[in-house]
Structure formats: C-alpha cells, structure tokens
N, C-alpha and C positions, 0 to 999 in steps of 0.2 A: 573415665578420669574426670570428664567435664560434667558429671551428673551432680549428685548432692554435694560432692566435695568442692564443687565450684563455689558453693555458698559459704565455705569456710573463710573466704576472703573477707567477708563482712563480720565474721564472728569476733575478731579481736576488738571491734568497736561495740558490737551489740551486747556481748556478754557483760562487760563491766558497766555498760549503761543500764541494763536491766538490774544488775546486782545493786548498783548505787540507788536506783529507785526503790527497790525492795527494802533496803536498809533504812530508809526514812520511816518505815512503818514500825520500827522497833525502838523501844525506849532505850535511853543511854544506860540504864541499869542492866540491860540484857547484853552486856558487852561480850560475853562468851559466844552467844548466838551470832551477834553481828560479826565477830572475828572469824567464826567458822564460815559464814556466808562469804565474807570478803576473801578469805583464803581459798575457798572452793572456786570462786570466780577466777582468781589469779592462776590456780592450777589448771583450770579449763583453758584459759588463754594460753598458758604455757604449752598445753597439749596441742592446741591449734597451731601455735607458732612453730612448734617442732615439726608438725605435719607439713606446713607450708615450706619450711626450710628444707626438709627432705625432698619435697617435690621439686624445689628449685635446683637441688643438686642433680636430679635426674628428671627433667620436666616431662619427657615422653608425650609431647603434644599438649600439655596442660596450658589452657588459656588463662593467663593471669589478669585479665581485665574483667571487672564486675560492673555491670550497668545497673544502677539503682533505678527502679521504676521502669526498667526496660526502655529507657530513652537512650538513643545513640549519642555518642560524642559528636560535636562539642556541646549539644544542647542539654544533655542530662548530666547527672552527677556520676563520676567515674572513680572507682577504686582500682588501683593497679598494684599488683605484687610482682616483684622481680627479685633478683639476687640481693640487692642492697636493702630494699624494704623488708624482705624476709629476715635478713640478718639483724636489722634494728628491732623488728618485732620480737625475735627470739631473745635478744639481749635485754630488752625492756621486761619481758616476761620473767626471765631468770632473776633479774634484780627485784622485781615486784614480789615474787614468792619469798625470796630471802628476807626482804625488808619487812613483809607482813609477819613472818614467823618471829622475827626479832621484836617487832612492836607488841606482840601478844604478851610478852613477859611483863611490860610495864607501861610503855609509852602510849598505847592506844587508849588508856584510861586517863590520860593527862588533859583531855579536853573533849568537847562535844563534836560529834559527826566526823571523827577521824576517818573511819572506813568509807563513808560516803564520799568525802573529798578525795580519798585515795583512788577510789574507783573512777571518779570523774577525771582525775589526772591521767589515768590509764586510757580513758576514752579519748582525751585530747592528744596524748602522745601517739597512740596507735592510729588514730585517724589522720594525724599529720604525716605519719610514715606511709600511709596507704593512699591518700587522696591524689587524684590526678588533675586537679584544677586549683587555681590560686585562691578563688573565693572561699571554697570549703577548707583550704589550708588556713585561711584567716579564721574561719569559724572554729576549727579544732584548736588553733593556736589560742583563741580567746577562752575556750573551755579549759584548756590546760592551765592558762594563767590564772583564771578565776579560782580553780581548785588549789593552785600553788600558793595563792595569797592566804587562804585559810590554813593550809598546812604549815606554812612558815611561821604563823602566829601560834600554832598548836603548842600548848604547854605554858603560854603566857610568859611573864617576866619582862622587866623594863628593857633589857638588851635586845630581846627578841622582838618586842614591839617596835623599838627604834629602828632596827634593821629592816623589819617588815614594812614600815612606812616608806623607807628609801626604796626598797625593792618594788613596792607597788607603784610609786611615782615613776621610776625608771621604766618599768615594763608597760605602764599606761602610755608613756611617750613612745615606746617602741611599737605598741599596737596602733597608735595614731599614724606613725610613719608607714607602717604596713598598709593601712587603709589608703593613704595618699599614693603610695607606690602602685598598689593594685589599680587604683582609679586611673592613674596616668597610663598604665599599660593597656587597660581596657579601652581608654579613649583613643589610643593610637592604633592598636592591633585589632580591636573589635572582638576579642575573645579572651577568656581566662583559662581555658583548657590547655594544659601544658603541652600536649602533643600538637594540638591545633596551632598554638602560639609558635612552637618551634618551626612548624611548616610555613607559617605566614611571615616570619621575620625577614627572610630573604626578599619577599615581595614588597615590603614597606619602603616608601620613598625615603631618600636620605634625610630630608629635613624632619620628617615624622619619625624616622628611626632614632634620631637624636633625642627626641622627646620620650620615646619608648625606653631608651637606654637610661635617661634621667630617672624615669619611674623605676626601672630595675635597680638603679643605684640607691634610691630611697628605700626600696624594698630590702635591698641587701643590708643597709644600715640597721634595720629592725632585727635581722637575724644575726648580724655581727654583735649587736648588744647582747642577745641571748647566748651567743657563742663565747662572749667575753673578750673581744679583741680590744687591745689598747688603742685609744684612750677611753673606750666605752665600758671598761671592766671594773671600775673602782668600787662598784657596789657588790661585786660577786664574793670576794673573800669574806667580807663582813656578814653578808646574808647567809652564806653557807655555814660559816662557823657559828652563827647564832642559832641556827635551826636545830631542832631536836635531832638526835642521832638517826632515826629511820628516815626522817624527812630529808636531811642532808644527803643521806645515802641514795635515795631515789632521785634527788636533784642532780646527781652526777650524770644522769642520762639526758637531762634537759639541756645542758650546754651542748651536748652532741646532736640535739635536734637542729640547732642552728648550723652546725657543720654539715649535717645530712642535707638540709635544704639548699645550702650554698653549693654543695657538691652536685646535687641533682640538677639544679637550675643552670649552673655553670656549664656542665657537660651537655645538657639537653638543648639549652637555648643559645649558648655562646661557644659551643665546641667547634663549630665550623660555620662558614658563611660570612657575610659582610661584618658581622659583629663578633667574629671569633676573637677570643682573648680578652673580651671586655672585663675589666675589673681585676685582671690577673696581677698587675703590679700592686694594687691596693692590698690584695690578699697576701702577696709575698712579703712586702715590707711591713704591713700591719701584723702579719704573723711573726716576723722577726722582732718587732717592737714588743709584742705580747710575750714572746719567749724570753726576751731580756728582762721585762718587767716581772714576769712570773718567777724567773730564776732569782732575781734580787729579793723578791718577797719571800721565797723559800729560805734563802740565806738569813734574812732578818727575822723570820718568825720564831718567837719563843713559845707560843702556845700551839698545841697540836692542831686545834681547829683551824687556826690561821694557816698553818703549814699545809693542811689538806686543801684549803681554799685556793692557795696560790699554786698548788700542784694541778688543780683544774685548769688554771691559766697556762701553765707550762704545756699541758696536754693540748689545749686549744690552740696555743701559738704554734706548736709543732705541726698540727693538722692544717691550720690556715696557710702556713708557709708551704706545705706540700701542695695544697690546692692552687696556690699561686704559681708554683713550678709547672703544674699540669703535665706531668709525665706519668705514663701508665705504670711503669715498673716501680716508681717511687710511691705512687698512690696505692698499689697493692700492699706494700709494707705498711703504709699509713693506716689502711683499714684494719690490719691486724693489730697495729699499735692502738687504734681507737678502742677496739674491743678489750684488749689487755688493760689499758689504762683505766677504762671505765669500771671494769670489774675490780681492779685494785683500789681505786679511790672510793668506790662504794663500800667495799669491805673496810677500808681504813676509817671512814667516818663512823661506822658502827664500833669498830675496835677502840677508837678514841674515847668514847663514853665509858667503855668497860675499864680501860686503863686508868682514866682519871677518877673513877669511882672510889679508888682507895686513897686519893689525895685529898687536899683541902676542899671541902664541898663548895666553897665560894670562889675557888680559883678559876673556874671556867664555866661558861653557861651550859656546856654539854654535860657537866657533872650531874650526879643525881641531886635533884632539888626538892625542897619541901613543897614548892608550888606544884610540882609534877606528881609527887607520890604521897602527899598527905603528911600527917604529923609523924607517923612512924616510918622513918626512912630506912631502918634496919630490917624491918619485916613488912614489906609492902603487901597490901591486901590483894592486889591483882597479880596474876602471874603464877608464882609458886613453882613447884617442880624440884628437880634434883640439882643441888649445887655441884658445879664441876670440880673434881679433884685436881690437884696440881695446877691451881689457877694461874699463878704467876709464870710458871714454865710454859703453859699453853699460850698465854697472852704474849709472852716474850717471843715465842716461836712465830706467832702470827705477825707480830710487829716486825721481826727480822725479815719475814717474807715480803711484807709490804715495802720495807726499805729496799730490798733487792729488786723488786719489780719497778718501783718508782725510779730507782737509779739506773735501771737498764743493765744490771750486772748478770752474767751467766749464772746458772743455766736456764732461768725461767723465761717466760714469754716476752717480758719487757726487753730482754736482750735480743731475742730472735727478731722482734719487730723492728727495733732500732737498727740492728745489723742489716736487715733487709732494706730499710730506707737508705742508710748511709752507703751501703755497697752499690745500690742503684744510682745514687747521686754521683759517686765517684766513677762508676762504670759507664753511665750513659751520657754524662755531660749535658744534663737537661738544661742548664743555664748557660751553655756555651761550651767551647772546647776545653776540657779539663787539662791541667788544674787551674781554673780561673780563681780570682780572689773571691768571687761570689760563692762558688762551690765550697771553698775552704772556710769561708765565714759561716755558712750554714752548718757544715759538719762540726766545726768547733763549738758553735752555740748549742747544738744538740748534745754533744758530749759534755760540755760544761754544765748544762742543766742537770744531767745525770750526776755529775760530781757534786753539784750543789745539794741535790736531794740526798745523796749519800752522807755528806757532812752534816746536814741538818738532822737527818734521822738518827745518825750515830750520836750526835750531841744530845738530842732529846731522849734517846733510848738509855744512854748512860745515866742521865739525871733521873729518869723515871724508874729504871730497874736496878741500877747499881749505886746511885748517888746517895741514897738514904736507907738506913736500916730501921727507921722509925715509922715507915709507911704502913698503913693498914691494908692487909690483903683483901681485895674487893670480893664481894659476894656475887659471883657470876653464875647464872643459870645455864643449863644445857641448851635451852632454846635461844639463848642469847649468843653463845659462842659458836653454835653450829652453823648459823647463816654466814658468819665470817669465814669459817673454815670451808664452807661450801663454795663461796665465791673464789677463795684462794685456790681451792682444788680445781676449779674451772680453768684458772690460769695454768695450772700444771697440765691439764688436759690439752690446752693450746700448745704447750711446749712439746709434749709427747707426739701430738698430731699436727705438728707445724707444717709438714709437707702437704697433707690434704687441705689444711686451713689456707695455706698460701695459694694452692690451686684454686680454691673457691674464690679467694679475693682476686686473683688474676682474671678468672672468668667474669666476675662481677664488673671489674673495671673495663674489660674489653667490651662488654655489653653496653656499659654506660658511654663508652667512647664512640659507639655507633648509634647516634640518635635515631636513625631510620628504623631500627628494631623496635624501639618504644613507640614511635609515631605510627608505624604500620599496625602494630598490635592494637593500639587504641582505636585507630580509624577503621580497622577491619573487624572490630568486635561487633557481634550481631546480637539482636534481642532474642529472648527466649522463644523457642518454637521455630526459628529459622535454622537453616543448615549452616553450620560453621565451615568456613573455608579451610582447606587442608594446608595450614601454614604453621610455621614454628612458633612456639610460645616465646614469651619475652626472655626467659632464662636460657634460650637456645641460641641467642645471637653470638656472633664471633667478634 
C-alpha cells in the first residue's frame, strides 16, 4: 500500500502543473485540443482524489505523509493527506470536471489562456489542501490568487474589470498580512512546519507566546478575508456575481479554502495546551455577523448573481460560527453542510447564466454577451452540440432544487446537514447549559437564513419562470446543463448516503480533535529506503 500509491499524494499538484505548462505550447486557435488536455488533467486528478478518499475511508496502514526530496520534517517540504484534505481534494476535483465541461460550450473561447489559468488554480488549491507547512501554504496561496486574478477578468467587460481591480487589491492586502503573520510565527517559534509548530507551542515562554498568537491573529485575518467574514467580505458578492459563470462556479471552493485552513490550524495549534481556544470568540461572533449580513443581502438581492454571492456569505458565516463553538458533534454536521452548500452554489452559478440567457442581454453581466461570444450571439462558433429539449422545464427543476438546498428544506442534503448541526447544538449545549440565549440565537439565525433563501428564490423564480410570457426560451446545450444536473445529483447522493457520509465526517473531526495523531505521523515519517515504523496512518486516529 505504501509503494507506488504513496506517490499519489503529490499527483493532485503535479498533474495540473504539468498540464498547465503543456497548454502554453498550443495556440489559442487550438481551443479544442487545449480543452481536451485540460479536461483530461481534471479527470486524472479526480481519479487520484477518489483513490485517496477511498484509502482514507479504510487506511489499512497507509502513510499519508509525503516527504519531498526525502528530507525529514521539519526541514523538508511535507505534504499530508488525511480525512479532511482528502475530502477537499475530492470536492475540488468534482467541481473542476463539471466546470470545465460547462466552459467547453462557450466560455473557454471568451479570452486567452483560460485553461492554463484554470490548471494553475487547481495547483494552488490542491497544494494548499495538502501542504504541511505554513511557508508552502503561502506559496500555493499565491499561485491560486495569481490564477484567480486572470480568471476573474476572463471575458472582459467594464463590470468585470471594475470588480477584478477591487478583488486584486483586497487579496494583495490579504497576501501581505499572510506574509507578516508567517514571519511573526517563525520569529517566535523557529519553525513553520505545522506539526512541529504544534509540538513547540506549549514550550514557548508566555511573553513570546503572545507575539506568536499575534502572528497567528494576523495570519487568521488573511484567511478570514478569503472566507468572507464580516466586515472583510464586501468585495465578495460583487466579484463573484461579475465573474463568468464557470469562474464563479469554481470560486465557490475558494472561500472554503479559508474555512479549511482556519479549521486545520485552530484544531492543530490551538485545540489544547496554553493557547487552547485562541480566536474562538472572534470566529463565533464574526460568524454570527457574517450570517446576519449574508441573510440581509439574500433578502435584498434582485439579481440572481448577487443572490448567489450573498449565499456564499451565508454558508461562510454558518461555518465560521460552528468553528467558534468548537464542538465535535456540531462540526461533523458542518462538514456535511460545507460539501452540500459548495456543490449547490457552484451549480447555481452555472444555472444563473443559463436562466438569464433568455432575458434581456444587458440585464446582467452573467448573461450571454457580445464581448464573450462574438457578433453572432444566436449561433456561437465555439461549442455546438445538441440543444436540450424541454429547456424551461429542466431549468425550472434545477432552479427549484437549488432553492430547496439553499433553504435547507427536506428531503435533500441541505436539510440533513442543517438538522445535524441544529440537533447537536440543542443536544450538547456546546455554548453552555441549554437552553441558553446564545444557543437559541444561533438556532434562530440558521433557520432564518434558510427562510430568507426560500423567500428570495421563490420571488426570483416567479419573476423568471412565471412572471412573463414574452421571454425567449434560451438555447441551452447538453454539455451546459449536464454539469449542473451532475452537481445537483451529487447532493442527492449525499442525501441517500447521509449515514456513511456523517460517519466519515465524525471520524474526520475526531482525528482533527487529536493533534497528536497528526504530529506523530509527520514526525515519524521516514525517508525512502528506511524501514517504516508499524504505526497507524493519519486516517486511523480516534
């Protein structure tokens, strides 16, 4: 099991990196070839992610630590795969395949180097999910941001350029804060390896520990900007709604990168010891404020793109609130909610462009534009294929499914995840002895955010599908609607397989709650050629 399969750990970074480099040798006129190379890369990453995910379900002694250059930690670069990182890799790969198939119809021809930037975005995302030290986290973070700058501007247009300039400025500031935070942590702890840092924190003197916590706070702000916590989130709805449909769809996972890193560092570095609980109140009350702000934005949104952007904030606020509570039972439901909401919002961004295609072409930046598709907008040169029959019925069904999922109504996975979180809140009394005012406030806000989504989706749905009989039925291709249906079908799979899914989430949270498992796995990792100790893999922690 630890033979050639051990090298699969680096494959999610290596495959898109090589593909992105190869794509640079092809001219933009060879879009079909570039599209096939990009899609093949995404499918290979998906196969690797599925393999790693299945291994984490049943590790059987699999060592999830990969030492680049055969240098032991903390001196060498370390990649680590456990239940959480395997889940995020799989989620990213599923979104990437769906988005690339969707983009092949039209959007990949709307600008230069779309596929190269997309592959580099995957390099940054997958590397950030796998890395075991903070400096390489910064490197992958910058690779992801650099690619996202180009992707956000893909398709041009004044609204997209304006939103892109704001996005670039905000994220450059976040990158600067990231670097400052990492520098403070290294100056006080003398290491950036996450496992080594977690082991050293209890040994740091109190006065130096305060400086280390200040660095961690600055570092946390950088990722809270990416996660979209209020008041650091004003850029997000505008940027996401201005982006082209496939770009906005893959951006749905980028906000979850901030959540992932905060969860990883909080439970690894500040789960126990003298700094236990550091930043929990900020996450709790910041999550509450983000949830309130996102709910108000969902209520007020008239455009579908803005509604989807504020739905991202509702999702982030809910997850940040749970991280602040720091209760295992609630966190398990939150992981399921994160997967369900990410799949839903990603599908929703693609669906929006299809729905608005039959409306006024100037009504929304996500509509089909002359800038994106050339002079003949009725018969685009790129794409082609079979037009989907019963277009409005299919679009309406997908829209209703998105509304049910965003609202958390039964029987789909949005309801299962919210029910798991709310029942854990009421049953465990994680913020005190129930029923305290804090518990009731959290429960009411989560429910109210679902009601807001239901009202807004109903209002927009009536206006879009029932309000006018003069609308033009959009021309939707099979390869455009199938990715939307695929992502929504995955939420149905989560519903049907809710039991095994929750078991996986429970196991993942239990492993994260025991930092010793992660620390020992990284410290006991051996270079190639040495005998590996007979110890459990990361996924086998209790």
